[in-house]
N, C-alpha and C positions, 0 to 999 in steps of 0.2 A: 561380469558374471560368466561362469563357465557354461559349456553346453549343458551340463547336468545342473538342474536346479537343486540346490542343497537346502534342506529344510530342518528347522528346529520345531519340535512338537512339544507344546506346553500343555500339560494335563495328562497324566499317565493313567487315567481311570478308564472306565468302560468305553466312553466315546472317543477318547484319544486312541485306544486300540483299534477302533473302527477306521479311523483315519490312517493309521499305520498300515492296516491290512489293505485299504484302498490304494494307498500310494505304492504298495508293492506291485500293483497291477498296471502302473503308469510308467511308460518308458521315459528315461531322462530325468528321473526324480529320485533323490536319495535323502533319507532321514539321517542326519549326522549328529543330532543332539536331541535329548529328551529331558524335559523339565518336569519335576513332580514335587508334591508337598512333602512326601516321606522318602528319604534317600534310599532305604533298603528296598522298598516296593518299586521305586523308580529304576533301581539297578536290575531288578528282576525283569521288568519290562524291556529294558535295554538289552539284557542278555538274551531274552527270548527272540528279539528281532534283529540282533546283531548291530545295535546302534553303539557307536564308539564313545560318545560323550554323555555324561549324566550329571545333572546338577539340580539343586532345589532353588536356584536363583535365576530368574529369567534374564536379568541383566548380564549374567555371565555368558549366556548363549548369544545375546544380542551383541556382545563385544567381539565375538568370533568372526574372523574374516571369511571363514568357510560356510557361513550361514547367509543365504540369499533371501529366504522367506520363512515366515513363521505361521504355524497353525495353532490357534488358541482354543483348547478344549478345557478351559479352566472354569472355576465357579463364576456364575453370572456377575456377581458384584465386582469382579476383577476385569471384565471384558473391556470396558471403555478405556480404563487407565493403561492396561497392557497393550491394547491396540495402538494407542497414542505413543507409548514408549517404543513399540516396534517401528512405527513410521518415522519417528524422530531419530531412531538409530539407523535409518536408511534401509529398512527391510520391508518387503512386501508382506502383507498380513491378511490371513483369513481368520476371522473370529467367529466362533460358533454362535448360533442363535441363543440368546438375544444379543443384539449389538450393545445394549446397555439396559439398565433398569431405571433410567430416567431420561426424559426428552433432552434435558440440558447436556447430559453426557453424550448422548447419541449425536447431537448437533456439533459437539466439540470434536468428535472423531471425524466427522465429515469435513469440518473446517481444516483440521490438521492434514487430512488426505489431500485436500485441494492445495494446501501450502507446500507439501512435500512432493506430490506427483506420483507417489508409489501406489501400486495396486492395493486396494483395500476392499475386501469382500466379506459379506456376512453369510453364514451357513443357513440360508433359508431353503432347506432341502426340498420343500414341496415344489418349488419351481423346477426342480431337476428330476423328481420321480417320474418314470415313464408314464404312469397312469395320468398324472396331471399334465404332462407334456402333450399327451395324446389329445386331451380336451383342449389345451391351449392352441394346438395347431389347427383344430377345427374352428375355434373361435376366430383366429386370425384369417382363416380362409373363407369366413362368412358362412360356414356350414352349420354353425351351432351358436346360439345366443343364450347365455345363462340368464334365467329368470329368477331363480332362487337357489341358494346353497344352504343345505341343512347339515351341520357339522357337529359331531359328538367327539369330545376328547376326554377319555375316561381312564382313570388310574385308581388303584387301591394303595394309598400311600399316607397312612396315618402316623407314621414315624419318619424321622429324617434319614432315610436310606436311599442309596442310589439304585441303578438298574440291576446291580449285582447283589443287592441286599446288604451292602456295606454301609456303615455310618458315614454321613456326609458332613463336611466342614462348613456347609452353607445351606440355606433354605431355598427350595424351589418355589416358583410362583406361577399361579395360573394365568394372571394377566400378562406380566412382563416376560414370560417365557412361552408358555403353551399357546396363549391367544395370539402371539406374534406370528406363528405359523399361518393361522387361518386369516388374520387380518391382512397380511401381505398377499396371500394367495388369492383372496377374494378380489382385491384391487388388481392383481396381476391378470386375473381372468375376466374382469368386468369393467375396469376403469377406476378413476379416483373415487374415494369414499366421501360422500357429502353429508352423511348423518350417522351418528353412532350413539348407543345407549348401553348401559350395563347395570346389572343387579348382582349382588353377591349374598351368600349365606353367612352364618355366624363365623367369627374368627376362632381358629383352633387355640385352646388355652395355653398350649406350650409353644407351638410353631409360630403363632402370631400372624397367620395368614388365613384368608378365606379358603375353605375347602370345597366350595361349590360356587359357580358363577354362570351367569347367562349374559350373552352379548348379542345385540342386534345392530346390523349395519345396512346402509343403503348406498349404492354407487350412483354415479352420474348418469348411468344408462337406465336407472330405475330398478335394477336388480337388487334383491334383498338377501341378507344372510342371517341365519340364526345359529349361534354357536353356544353349545352347552358344554361346560367343563366341570370335572369333579375329581377330587382326590379320595372321595368316599365310595366310589363304585367298586363293588366286589365282583368284577368280571361280567361280560368279556371286556378285555382291556385294549387300549389303543385308540386310534382316531379313525373315524368313519366319515367320509365326505359323500353327500348326495348332491349331484348336480341336476337340477330340474331346468330343462331348456325348451326352446321352441320346436326342436326336432327330435327330442329324446330325453331320456333320464339315464344318468350314469352314476354308479356307486364305486368309489375308490377307497381302498385301504392300503396305504403305503404303495407298493408297486403292483397291486392287483386291481383290475377294473372289470366290472360287469355292467350290463345294461339293466334297465328297470325290470326286466323279466328274468334276471339272474343268469343271462347268457354271458359266458366269459368272453372278453375282448382280448385278443392277442396284442400285447404292447411290447413284445420282445424285439421288434424291429424299429422301435421309435428312436433308440439311441444305441451306442456301442456297448452298453451294459444295462443290467436291470438293477444295479446298486446305486441308489440316489446319492449316497455319500461319495462314492467313486466319481459319479458324474459331476458333482459340484467341485470336487478336487480337480478333476480334469479341466473344468472351466477356469479355475483359479490359475493353474499353471499355463494354460493356453493364453490367458490374458497377459500374463507376465511375458511370455515369449513374443506375443504379437503387439505388445505395448499398447493395449487398448483397455477400455473399461469393461469389466466382466458383468455378466448377468448377475444380479443380486449384489452389485457394488453397494458400498455404504451409502452413497448418495441415492441410489435407486430405492433402497429400503427405508430411507428416512421418513417418508410419509406414513409408513406403518407405525413408527414410534411417535409420530405426532398424534395419531389416533389413540394409541395407548396412553399417551400423556393426558389427552382430553378425558379418556375414560377414568384414569386414575384420579384426576381432579374431581370428576363428577361423583365417583364413589366416595371420596373424602367428604364432599359436601353433603351427600345423602346420609353419611354416617355421623355427621356433626350433631 
């Protein structure tokens, strides 16, 4: 590998663009190939960012000798198979959250990573947001113990559209995508999850997914988490995290953090950036250079997908 890490970005949509923008801020990284579903739109993205190679076939990018690593911002249903293809092609890979939409597929990615030895990381961005890093540092220092997390993940998404309002080629999922953020974060902040339960509302007649869901978790420390998720919520949108602890209460929304009395906490010095996507990308490339396991490696996040698998099976039984 050259001193510059050369990257192929698969997924030329809204989230792929966020990764390209983030990589422009990281020294020693160059996007040399972009892969998209529609050739014309992918060419537009490549032209905008000065990327030389464009294709609709991931295998074409994987065959290139000038590609060292791949970032996958593709539809959820492709994540596991594409991550495996990258590893078997001799490329380091960061796959956006979720790692997979089944436990079996997630376990296979981890197994292939162990076989090949290449860096494989999943984009569990909440581990990298400065707001959650601030809390994590205090937990590790013994200054704060989480007693309860109350999390709301709310969208208004009754049609199959992406963040830009464009038609999607795939269907999003509250459990296997959005719940993955909080399930992993809760374990990251409190320890292994020892109990989990879920309930869901009616299935959407066209999308075939539950539009509302409630999840309850308990960690080995005794901390509990209540997670409410909805695609029916007509604003305000986004995810809100309330940390209730022994020495305070903190409320996080992406990279913003306030205490229980709404006093703003300055998290600008927690890391080199306030951009969670940039920080997770920095960790990916640092792990490649330092030949180490990254934070949010596929092995580290696998327990999250074990919990999701348990909840999926429980919901299927309850609905039988």
